[in-house]
Phi, psi and omega in degrees: 000127182274166183292335182272000183293336178264359186294319178301322178294318180296313180301316182295322180290320177297323176293320178297315180293324179297316178297319182292317178300318177301318179296317182294323179296317177300315179299318181298317179299315180298314183292327180296314179298316182293317178300316177300317179295318182294320179294318179298313180297322178298315177301314181296315179294326174299316177294322178292322178298314177303319180293319179293320177299319178296315179297321178293322179291324179292319178297316178301314181295322179294318178295321178295323176295317180295320178299320178299314178296320178297317184292323177296319178297319179295319183284341178275348185274000000 
């Protein structure tokens, strides 16, 4: 058996590994972009949530103020 008898097998294995590494690099790029998009969306939703909480607090304060005015009217009658 000569030293080069296993070379085609080694070449085939290297090609297989190279293809797999290429697939993994592509997957990492895809996941990086997806992660970036998800982080952006999370930031957007957190800002939206904060705005909604503020609106809810303003509405609650307005309702409480109306209830207070109604109670004052009731007690004044």
